[in-house]
C-alpha positions in Angstrom: 84.8 50.5 -32.8 85.0 47.7 -30.0 88.1 45.6 -30.2 88.0 41.9 -31.1 88.3 40.7 -27.4 85.5 43.0 -26.4 83.2 41.7 -29.1 84.1 38.1 -28.2 83.2 38.6 -24.6 79.9 40.2 -25.5 79.1 37.3 -27.8 80.0 34.7 -25.2 77.8 36.5 -22.6 74.8 36.5 -25.1 75.3 32.8 -25.7 75.4 32.1 -22.0 72.1 33.9 -21.4 70.5 32.0 -24.3 71.7 28.7 -22.9 70.4 29.6 -19.5 66.9 30.3 -20.9 67.0 27.0 -22.9 68.0 25.1 -19.8 65.2 26.7 -17.8 62.7 25.8 -20.4 63.9 22.1 -20.4 63.8 21.9 -16.6 60.3 23.5 -16.4 58.2 22.2 -19.2 54.9 23.9 -20.1 52.3 23.2 -17.5 48.6 22.8 -18.4 45.9 25.0 -16.8 45.0 22.3 -14.3 48.6 21.7 -13.0 48.2 23.7 -9.8 44.8 22.3 -8.9 44.1 19.2 -6.8 43.4 16.0 -8.8 39.8 15.8 -7.4 39.1 19.4 -8.5 40.4 18.7 -12.0 38.3 15.6 -12.3 35.2 17.5 -11.1 35.9 20.3 -13.6 36.3 17.8 -16.5 33.1 15.9 -15.5 31.0 19.0 -14.6 29.0 19.1 -17.9 27.9 15.5 -17.5 27.1 15.9 -13.9 24.9 18.9 -14.7 23.0 16.8 -17.2 22.4 13.9 -14.8 20.0 15.7 -12.4 18.0 17.0 -15.5 17.6 13.4 -16.8 16.6 12.2 -13.4 13.9 14.9 -13.0 12.6 14.1 -16.5 12.3 10.4 -15.6 10.5 11.3 -12.4 8.0 13.5 -14.3 7.3 10.8 -16.9 6.8 8.2 -14.1 4.4 10.6 -12.3 2.3 11.2 -15.4 2.2 7.5 -16.2 1.0 6.5 -12.8 -1.0 9.6 -11.6 -4.3 8.2 -12.8 -3.7 4.9 -11.1 -3.4 6.3 -7.5 -6.6 7.1 -5.5 -6.7 10.8 -4.7 -9.0 10.2 -1.8 -11.0 7.4 0.0 -13.8 5.9 -2.0 -17.1 7.6 -1.4 -20.3 5.7 -0.6 -23.9 6.7 -1.4 -26.6 6.8 1.2 -27.8 3.4 0.0 -24.4 1.8 0.7 -23.0 1.7 -2.8 -19.6 2.9 -3.9 -19.4 5.9 -6.2 -17.1 5.5 -9.1 -13.9 7.6 -8.9 -13.5 9.6 -12.0 -9.8 9.0 -12.3 -9.8 5.3 -11.4 -8.3 2.7 -13.8 -10.8 0.9 -16.0 -10.5 -2.4 -14.1 -11.1 -0.7 -10.8 -14.3 0.8 -12.1 -15.4 -2.6 -13.3 -14.6 -4.1 -10.0 -16.6 -1.5 -8.1 -19.6 -1.9 -10.4 -19.6 -5.6 -9.8 -19.2 -5.2 -6.0 -22.2 -2.8 -6.0 -24.4 -5.3 -7.8 -24.1 -7.8 -4.9 -23.5 -5.4 -2.1 -26.9 -6.1 -0.6 -27.4 -9.7 -1.5 -27.7 -12.2 1.5 -24.7 -14.0 2.9 -24.9 -17.7 1.8 -22.1 -20.1 2.8 -20.5 -21.4 -0.4 -22.4 -18.8 -2.4 -20.7 -17.7 -5.6 -18.4 -20.8 -5.8 -20.7 -23.0 -7.9 -22.0 -20.3 -10.3 -21.1 -16.6 -10.6 -24.8 -15.8 -10.5 -26.2 -16.9 -7.1 -28.9 -16.0 -4.6 -26.2 -15.0 -2.1 -22.4 -15.0 -1.6 -20.1 -15.8 1.1 -17.0 -13.8 2.0 -14.6 -15.3 -0.6 -17.4 -15.6 -3.1 -18.1 -11.9 -2.9 -14.4 -10.9 -3.4 -14.1 -13.5 -6.2 -17.2 -12.1 -8.0 -15.8 -8.6 -8.0 -12.3 -9.7 -9.2 -13.8 -11.8 -11.9 -16.0 -9.0 -13.3 -12.8 -6.8 -13.5 -11.0 -9.5 -15.5 -8.7 -10.3 -12.6 -9.8 -13.8 -11.8 -10.9 -16.8 -13.8 -12.5 -19.1 -11.3 -13.9 -18.5 -7.7 -11.3 -18.9 -4.9 -11.7 -19.9 -1.3 -10.4 -17.7 1.5 -7.3 -19.8 1.8 -6.6 -19.6 -2.0 -7.1 -15.8 -1.9 -4.3 -15.7 0.7 -1.9 -16.6 -2.2 -3.6 -14.5 -4.9 -1.8 -12.0 -7.0 1.1 -10.0 -5.5 2.1 -9.8 -1.9 1.4 -6.6 0.1 -1.1 -3.8 -0.2 -2.1 -2.5 -3.6 -2.5 1.1 -4.8 -6.2 0.7 -5.4 -7.2 -2.8 -4.3 -6.0 -4.9 -1.3 -7.4 -8.3 -0.5 -7.1 -9.6 3.1 -7.4 -13.3 3.5 -6.7 -16.3 5.7 -8.0 -19.8 6.0 -11.4 -18.7 7.4 -12.3 -15.3 6.0 -11.6 -12.8 3.2 -12.5 -9.2 2.5 -11.0 -6.4 0.4 -10.4 -2.7 0.5 -10.9 -0.5 -2.5 -9.4 3.0 -2.3 -9.3 2.6 1.5 -12.9 1.5 1.9 -13.7 -2.0 3.1 -15.9 -4.5 1.2 -16.7 -7.3 3.7 -19.7 -9.6 4.2 -19.4 -9.0 8.0 -20.4 -5.3 7.3 -23.7 -6.3 5.8 -25.2 -7.3 9.2 -24.6 -3.7 10.4 -25.6 -1.4 7.6 -27.1 -3.8 5.0 -24.3 -3.4 2.6 -20.9 -5.1 2.2 -19.4 -1.6 1.8 -18.4 0.2 5.0 -16.2 3.1 6.0 -15.4 1.3 9.2 -12.0 -0.4 9.2 -11.1 -3.6 10.9 -7.9 -5.1 12.2 -5.9 -7.1 9.8 -4.0 -9.2 12.3 -3.9 -12.8 11.1 -4.6 -11.8 7.5 -2.4 -11.9 4.5 -2.4 -8.8 2.3 -2.5 -9.4 -1.4 -3.3 -7.3 -4.4 -3.9 -7.6 -8.2 -0.8 -7.0 -10.2 -0.7 -3.3 -11.3 -3.5 -2.2 -8.9 
């Protein structure tokens, strides 16, 4: 049986080891699983689930936007018949279809200076009278406008379906990329023409939403 001094030394040694472990535990507290990782990496790891959801939400918004506006964008240029009338695009908005029908009704009427400004029904129409007539039939204009007034009509810039070009002396419009202009009538007999014209000196305007 060990003597008392021997037992005392063993007990003291055991107490010393225990104290050493306790001191180590105090000096080195428990570290979480991100302690050895850079701060930026930890932040990315914590935010990763939200970041993964963000692209999905963005894609979903883009899909909804595309579906909402797909029917409002012309898929191709407006087609014209052999008689110089525009064919109605199947996927055009309702107001665009009404505008095209009205433009077709007076596509071959004579040019008359001031025509269409005193009465919507006239024997002939001038440039701004022709554009005003089509816009009015589509519910986009209340009263006839002169060329100068059309230069401030609606919204600025080109539209998706309809763009009006105007200045103080002349006005015409394009519908799905095809020009509607009284100056074209002297060439083909119709205000509709596939031939473009320079827009220098003109202000581009469009009906809101079109």
